[in-house]
Phi, psi and omega in degrees: 000312180297320179300321179297314180296322177294315183297326179270000175083016180279334177222159175241121182293144176270147177278122179246142174288146179297142179276144177287345180288156178295146182274127181218133181240155177229128180269121180226133177263124179242122177302136184302323181293334181271336184267113177280322187202141175247124180240146175260126179237153177261125181250125180293152182305321180296319179290325177297320177297319178296319179297317179299318178297315179298319179295318178298316178297318180295321178295318179297314179297321179294322180293319180294318183272000183057036178263180178290137178283123180287149175278163178297323180294327178291326176294317179296316179298320179295317179298320179295316179300316179297319178296319178294320177301317180294317178298317178295320179297315179296321180294319179296322178295322180292328183285339182264000000 
């Protein structure tokens, strides 16, 4: 997806230093109409371990409840939403 955007000139990739963490990829198809923006973020090894644990727990819970197994990216998106909610809550508290 990113390669397509680069090839048509819609984005210019940023140069990132290699991460000391092991490289692991997850293939996820996101409908273009649903994806507003694709960002590359660097995740520290400690946070990657936490994400893996959360993803493993979510898979276990889904298996027990016979629900859909969440992808790792959905776990990351949920963590970002929760973090953004907390940042907004703290900012609102400072404003009052």
